[in-house]
C-alpha positions as CSV (number, residue, x, y, z in Angstrom):
1,M,11.0,-6.4,10.1
2,L,10.5,-9.7,8.3
3,I,8.0,-9.4,5.4
4,E,6.1,-12.7,5.8
5,A,3.4,-12.3,3.0
6,L,1.9,-9.9,0.5
7,D,-1.5,-9.7,-1.1
8,V,-1.9,-7.7,-4.3
9,Y,-5.3,-6.6,-5.6
10,Y,-6.2,-4.9,-8.9
11,V,-9.4,-3.1,-8.3
12,R,-11.8,-0.6,-9.8
13,H,-13.7,2.1,-7.8
14,P,-16.6,3.6,-9.7
15,L,-17.0,7.4,-9.5
16,K,-20.3,9.2,-8.9
17,N,-19.5,11.5,-11.9
18,P,-16.8,11.3,-14.5
19,W,-13.6,13.2,-13.7
20,R,-12.6,15.4,-16.6
21,T,-9.3,17.1,-17.1
22,A,-7.0,18.3,-20.0
23,Y,-5.9,14.6,-20.6
24,G,-9.4,13.1,-20.8
25,E,-12.1,11.6,-18.7
26,D,-12.3,8.8,-16.0
27,A,-15.5,7.1,-14.9
28,E,-13.7,4.7,-12.6
29,I,-10.5,4.7,-10.7
30,F,-8.4,1.6,-11.4
31,S,-5.7,1.0,-8.7
32,T,-3.4,-1.5,-7.1
33,I,-4.0,-2.2,-3.4
34,V,-1.3,-4.0,-1.4
35,A,-1.5,-5.7,1.9
36,M,1.9,-6.4,3.5
37,H,2.0,-8.8,6.4
38,G,4.6,-9.2,9.2
39,G,4.9,-9.3,12.9
40,G,1.2,-10.0,13.4
41,H,0.2,-6.8,11.6
42,T,-0.9,-5.7,8.1
43,G,0.0,-2.5,6.3
44,W,-2.2,-1.4,3.4
45,S,-1.5,0.9,0.4
46,D,-3.5,2.2,-2.5
47,T,-1.8,3.6,-5.6
48,S,-3.0,4.5,-9.1
49,P,-1.7,6.5,-12.0
50,L,-5.2,6.0,-13.6
51,R,-6.4,3.3,-16.0
52,F,-4.5,4.5,-19.1
53,P,-1.1,6.3,-19.4
54,T,-2.7,9.8,-19.7
55,Y,-1.4,11.4,-16.4
56,S,2.0,9.7,-16.6
57,P,3.6,6.9,-18.6
58,E,2.5,4.4,-16.0
59,F,-1.0,3.0,-15.9
60,A,-3.0,1.0,-13.4
61,Y,-2.7,-2.5,-14.8
62,G,1.0,-2.0,-15.5
63,V,1.4,-1.1,-11.8
64,Y,-0.4,-4.3,-10.8
65,Y,1.7,-6.4,-13.2
66,L,5.0,-5.0,-11.9
67,V,4.0,-5.3,-8.3
68,S,2.7,-8.9,-8.6
69,E,5.4,-10.2,-11.0
70,V,8.5,-8.3,-9.9
71,F,8.4,-6.3,-6.7
72,A,6.2,-8.5,-4.5
73,P,8.4,-11.7,-5.1
74,L,11.5,-9.6,-4.4
75,T,10.1,-8.4,-1.1
76,V,8.5,-11.4,0.6
77,G,10.8,-13.3,2.9
78,R,13.2,-10.4,3.4
79,E,14.1,-8.4,6.5
80,I,13.3,-4.8,5.6
81,D,14.4,-2.5,8.4
82,S,14.3,0.8,6.7
83,A,12.7,2.5,3.7
84,E,16.2,3.1,2.3
85,M,16.5,-0.6,1.6
86,F,14.0,-0.4,-1.2
87,D,16.4,1.8,-3.1
88,T,18.8,-1.1,-3.3
89,L,16.1,-3.8,-3.7
90,F,14.4,-2.0,-6.6
91,G,17.3,0.1,-7.8
92,Q,18.0,-1.8,-11.0
93,F,14.4,-1.0,-12.3
94,K,14.2,2.3,-14.1
95,G,11.4,4.7,-13.2
96,N,8.0,3.2,-12.4
97,P,7.5,5.2,-9.1
98,F,3.8,4.3,-8.8
99,A,4.6,0.6,-8.8
100,K,7.5,1.0,-6.3
101,S,5.4,3.2,-4.0
102,A,2.7,0.5,-3.7
103,I,5.2,-1.7,-1.8
104,E,7.1,1.1,0.0
105,I,4.0,2.8,1.4
106,A,2.6,-0.5,2.6
107,W,5.9,-1.0,4.5
108,W,5.5,2.4,6.2
109,I,2.0,1.6,7.4
110,L,3.2,-1.8,8.6
111,E,6.1,-0.2,10.4
112,S,3.7,2.2,12.1
113,K,1.6,-0.6,13.4
114,I,4.6,-2.7,14.6
115,R,6.0,0.3,16.4
116,N,2.6,1.3,17.8
117,K,2.8,4.9,16.5
118,P,0.5,6.9,14.2
119,L,2.2,7.2,10.8
120,H,2.8,10.9,11.0
121,K,4.7,10.4,14.2
122,L,7.3,8.2,12.4
123,F,8.4,11.1,10.2
124,G,7.9,14.1,12.5
125,G,4.5,15.4,11.5
126,S,2.3,17.3,13.9
127,D,-1.0,16.3,15.5
128,D,-2.8,19.4,14.1
129,D,-5.6,19.1,11.7
130,V,-4.6,19.8,8.1
131,S,-6.0,22.3,5.6
132,V,-7.7,21.0,2.5
133,G,-9.2,22.6,-0.6
134,A,-11.9,21.8,-3.1
135,D,-11.2,20.6,-6.7
136,F,-13.3,21.0,-9.8
137,G,-12.8,19.1,-13.0
138,I,-14.0,20.4,-16.3
139,Q,-17.8,20.9,-16.1
140,D,-20.5,20.7,-18.8
141,T,-21.3,24.5,-18.4
142,L,-19.8,27.5,-16.8
143,D,-22.9,28.0,-14.7
144,E,-22.6,24.5,-13.3
145,L,-19.0,25.3,-12.3
146,I,-19.8,28.6,-10.6
147,T,-22.6,26.9,-8.7
148,K,-20.3,24.2,-7.4
149,V,-17.6,26.6,-6.4
150,G,-20.3,28.6,-4.5
151,I,-21.2,25.4,-2.5
152,A,-17.5,24.9,-1.6
153,V,-17.2,28.5,-0.5
154,D,-20.3,28.1,1.7
155,Q,-18.8,24.9,3.2
156,G,-15.7,26.8,4.3
157,Y,-13.1,25.5,2.0
158,P,-10.1,27.9,2.0
159,R,-9.2,27.6,-1.7
160,V,-10.5,26.0,-4.9
161,K,-8.6,24.4,-7.8
162,L,-10.0,24.6,-11.3
163,K,-9.0,22.2,-14.0
164,V,-8.4,23.9,-17.3
165,K,-7.7,22.9,-20.9
166,K,-7.5,24.7,-24.2
167,G,-10.9,26.3,-24.8
168,W,-11.8,26.0,-21.1
169,D,-9.3,28.4,-19.7
170,Y,-9.0,32.2,-19.3
171,D,-12.7,33.2,-19.7
172,V,-13.8,30.4,-17.4
173,V,-11.3,31.4,-14.7
174,R,-12.1,35.1,-15.1
175,A,-15.8,34.4,-14.6
176,V,-15.1,32.5,-11.3
177,R,-12.8,35.2,-10.1
178,E,-15.4,37.9,-10.8
179,T,-18.0,35.9,-8.9
180,Y,-15.7,35.3,-6.0
181,P,-13.2,38.2,-5.9
182,R,-11.6,37.3,-2.5
183,L,-11.4,33.5,-2.9
184,T,-8.0,31.8,-3.2
185,I,-8.0,30.1,-6.6
186,H,-5.4,28.2,-8.6
187,I,-5.6,26.4,-11.9
188,D,-4.3,22.9,-12.9
189,C,-3.4,22.6,-16.6
190,N,-2.3,18.9,-16.5
191,S,0.4,19.5,-19.1
192,G,-2.2,20.7,-21.6
193,F,-0.3,23.8,-22.9
194,T,3.1,24.8,-24.4
195,L,5.4,27.8,-24.4
196,A,3.4,29.1,-27.4
197,D,0.6,29.8,-24.9
198,A,2.8,32.2,-22.9
199,D,0.5,35.1,-23.7
200,L,-2.4,33.2,-22.2
201,F,-0.5,32.8,-19.0
202,R,0.4,36.5,-18.9
203,K,-3.3,37.2,-19.1
204,M,-3.8,34.8,-16.1
205,D,-1.5,37.1,-14.2
206,T,-4.4,39.6,-14.0
207,L,-6.6,37.1,-12.1
208,D,-4.7,37.0,-8.8
209,L,-4.2,33.2,-8.9
210,A,-2.3,31.4,-6.1
211,M,-0.5,29.3,-8.7
212,I,-0.6,27.7,-12.1
213,E,-0.1,24.0,-11.7
214,Q,1.8,21.9,-14.4
215,P,1.1,24.1,-17.5
216,L,3.7,22.4,-19.8
217,F,4.9,18.9,-20.9
218,H,4.6,16.2,-18.3
219,T,8.4,15.6,-17.8
220,D,9.6,19.2,-18.6
221,I,11.7,21.3,-16.2
222,R,13.6,23.6,-18.5
223,E,10.6,25.2,-20.3
224,H,8.8,25.6,-17.0
225,A,11.8,27.7,-15.8
226,L,11.5,29.8,-18.9
227,L,7.8,30.3,-18.4
228,Q,8.2,31.2,-14.7
229,A,10.6,33.9,-15.7
230,M,7.9,35.3,-18.1
231,I,5.0,35.5,-15.7
232,E,4.3,36.8,-12.2
233,T,2.0,34.0,-11.0
234,P,3.9,31.1,-9.3
235,I,4.2,27.9,-11.2
236,C,3.6,24.6,-9.3
237,L,5.1,21.4,-10.6
238,D,3.1,18.1,-10.4
239,E,3.7,15.6,-13.2
240,S,7.2,16.8,-13.8
241,C,8.3,16.2,-10.2
242,N,8.4,12.4,-10.5
243,S,11.6,11.8,-8.5
244,V,14.0,13.4,-6.0
245,R,16.3,14.1,-8.9
246,A,13.6,16.0,-10.9
247,A,12.7,18.0,-7.8
248,K,16.4,18.9,-7.3
249,E,16.7,20.1,-10.9
250,A,13.4,22.1,-10.6
251,L,14.7,23.9,-7.5
252,E,18.1,24.6,-9.0
253,T,16.6,26.1,-12.2
254,E,13.9,28.0,-10.4
255,A,11.3,26.2,-12.5
256,C,8.6,26.6,-9.9
257,R,7.7,28.3,-6.6
258,F,5.5,25.4,-5.3
259,I,5.7,21.6,-5.6
260,N,2.7,19.3,-5.3
261,I,4.0,16.2,-3.6
262,K,2.1,13.0,-4.5
263,P,3.8,10.2,-2.7
264,S,2.8,7.6,-5.3
265,R,4.1,9.7,-8.1
266,V,7.6,10.1,-6.5
267,G,8.1,6.5,-5.5
268,G,6.8,6.6,-1.9
269,I,6.9,8.2,1.5
270,R,10.7,8.4,1.9
271,N,11.2,10.3,-1.4
272,S,8.3,12.6,-0.4
273,L,10.1,13.4,2.8
274,L,13.3,14.2,0.9
275,I,11.5,16.4,-1.5
276,H,9.7,18.2,1.3
277,D,12.9,18.9,3.1
278,M,14.7,20.1,-0.1
279,C,11.8,22.5,-0.8
280,K,11.9,23.8,2.8
281,D,15.6,24.5,2.5
282,A,15.0,26.3,-0.8
283,D,12.0,28.3,0.6
284,V,9.7,26.7,-1.9
285,G,6.2,25.8,-0.6
286,C,4.7,22.3,-0.8
287,W,1.3,20.7,-0.6
288,I,0.0,17.1,-0.8
289,G,-1.9,15.9,-3.8
290,G,-3.8,12.7,-4.6
291,M,-4.9,10.6,-7.5
292,L,-8.5,10.0,-6.4
293,E,-7.4,7.2,-4.2
294,S,-9.8,5.4,-1.9
295,S,-9.8,6.1,1.8
296,I,-6.9,3.6,2.1
297,G,-4.8,6.0,0.1
298,V,-6.2,9.4,1.2
299,S,-5.7,8.5,4.9
300,M,-2.0,8.2,4.2
301,L,-2.0,11.5,2.4
302,I,-3.5,13.2,5.5
303,E,-0.6,12.0,7.5
304,M,1.9,13.4,5.0
305,A,0.1,16.8,5.1
306,T,1.1,17.3,8.8
307,L,4.7,18.1,7.7
308,D,5.8,21.6,8.6
309,N,6.6,22.9,5.0
310,I,3.1,22.1,3.8
311,T,2.1,25.7,3.2
312,Y,-0.9,25.5,0.9
313,P,-4.3,23.7,1.4
314,N,-4.0,20.1,0.2
315,D,-5.9,18.0,-2.4
316,L,-7.6,15.7,0.1
317,I,-11.2,15.2,-0.8
318,P,-14.0,13.7,1.4
319,S,-15.0,10.2,0.2
320,D,-18.6,11.1,-0.6
321,V,-17.6,13.8,-3.1
322,F,-16.4,11.1,-5.6
323,F,-17.4,7.6,-4.4
324,Y,-20.7,5.8,-3.8
325,E,-19.0,3.5,-1.3
326,E,-15.6,3.2,0.2
327,F,-13.6,0.0,0.8
328,T,-13.2,0.9,4.4
329,E,-15.8,1.0,7.2
330,H,-15.2,4.7,7.8
331,E,-15.1,7.3,5.0
332,I,-12.8,10.3,4.8
333,K,-14.6,13.3,6.2
334,L,-13.9,16.8,7.2
335,S,-13.2,17.3,10.9
336,S,-14.3,21.0,10.6
337,P,-14.8,23.3,7.6
338,G,-11.7,23.0,5.3
339,K,-9.9,20.7,7.7
340,M,-9.1,17.0,8.1
341,K,-7.7,15.2,11.2
342,P,-4.6,12.9,11.1
343,S,-4.8,9.5,12.8
344,M,-4.1,9.1,16.5
345,V,-3.9,5.3,16.1
346,P,-1.1,3.2,14.6
347,G,-1.2,3.0,10.9
348,T,-3.8,5.4,9.5
349,G,-7.0,3.9,10.9
350,Y,-8.4,3.0,7.4
351,D,-7.9,-0.7,6.7
352,P,-10.3,-2.2,4.2
353,L,-13.3,-4.4,4.8
354,L,-12.3,-7.5,2.8
355,D,-15.8,-8.3,1.5
356,R,-16.1,-4.8,0.0
357,L,-12.6,-5.0,-1.5
358,Q,-13.3,-8.3,-3.1
359,E,-16.4,-7.0,-4.7
360,Q,-14.4,-4.5,-6.8
361,T,-11.3,-6.8,-7.3
362,M,-10.6,-7.9,-10.8
363,Y,-7.4,-9.8,-10.2
364,S,-5.4,-10.7,-7.1
365,K,-2.3,-12.6,-6.1
366,H,-1.0,-13.9,-2.8
367,F,2.7,-14.3,-1.9
368,E,4.1,-15.9,1.2
369,M,7.4,-17.3,2.5
């Protein structure tokens, strides 16, 4: 397809409550939203590594800068007939998967519309509703956390994820486990620990957790392999799995038994599909994670969650949990308890309302042939 024009927006999306993890606190989600135009259609993407480089070395304004100053000018006016072409187009630029994904994901959505197919149909996903879990950041009190987990249980979520950090770890998780003995629970460490904390993770083995997500350094593979050999609970990699190459190394070294696939973190949809298939061949489970994207981004993640090796409930959160108002007319909602429905229309069905988008836009640039 010929890429005729691109619009790039740097936006902020206020949260109802601050999102607290081992790496800090966010009161707003800053992101780059891309509109790719061609063939009479528009494909939209939403990507954010958060405002500051706390989750990864990338950060939201850096993504906007690279997209608007480098990747958008390289893309407009070109015939892009496959996602593989972006490997060549952006290949000289090291890393920066979030920035690259902003363009690549928009291309997939545009391709879906031009071909008049729902996005998941392009890569062989199913039409079935996908399973989703409930996530809880670090709360002010343990009682508050237990109350919120109880609400999620009553709402029918099949699992919960608990963010942990040093000082908000074993005792907190044990209290939740004792309150909900049959609930599927896993913890997310967001790189907040080291191998010196191995005894803590051995204690976590007693709590019947589904997995321990990203306990160690944000780019580490080797030490995760060492830790996995020390404990019984499966390790899940998130931050460390930032490319197809990293996923390959993780699988070869048995550093994990699950991988959380975040398309923006690994450079886009094509890389996500490659990682998914590698994990399937290695008998390693996957699930789809997010970065508190708007409905523009989450709707794409729902499409990815229809793949056949997605074996664990995904991090796909209804809009009203985090946001006062979405950029789109429709919000992300559950289709039934613990489930979300993929799109049956071309694209994802969640294009933004431009007036709402403009209200939260801090900077924008337009590119055309």
